[in-house]
N, C-alpha and C positions, 0 to 999 in steps of 0.2 A: 544482566540486562544488555549485554553487548549485542546479542543477536537481535533484540527488539529494536535497538538503534539502527542496526543494519537494515531491518525491514522498513523502518521509517525512512531511511535514506533512499532506499530503492523506490519507495512510493514518491518521494520528492523528485527523484530523477525522472520517473515516468511522467509526473506532472509537468516538469520542465520540457520534456519532449513533446508533450501534448500542446504546450504553448507555441512551439515552433513547427508543429506538424503542418504539412502543406495541404492536406485534404481533411474533410470532416470525418471520413472513415478512419483515417490514421489517428486523428485527435481522439475520437471515441475509443479506439483500441487502447491508446496510452492511458486514458482516464480509467478504463476498466482494469487495466493492469495495476494502476495505482490503488484502486479500491481493493483489489485482491491483497496486495501487500499490506494495506492498512488493516484489513480483516485478519490476516495472519498475525500481525503484530498484536492486535487487540485480543484475539483468542489466546495466543501464547501468554500474554500478560495475565489474563484471567486464570489460565491453568496454573501458572506459577504462583499466583496469589491464592489459589484454591477456591475461587469463586465460581459458582455455576453460571452458565450463560442464561440470559433472560430472553 
């Protein structure tokens, strides 16, 4: 689960960057990056647990 924690940490980092972003465009980009990291983490966790995606 170490990698899953890494993905969550990266998502949190991107969310922090979104909070200090200077433009709406930059904020949106960081939030999209965070969403991708969270999706990677969720998908990886499901694959490791052997659960199909819904």
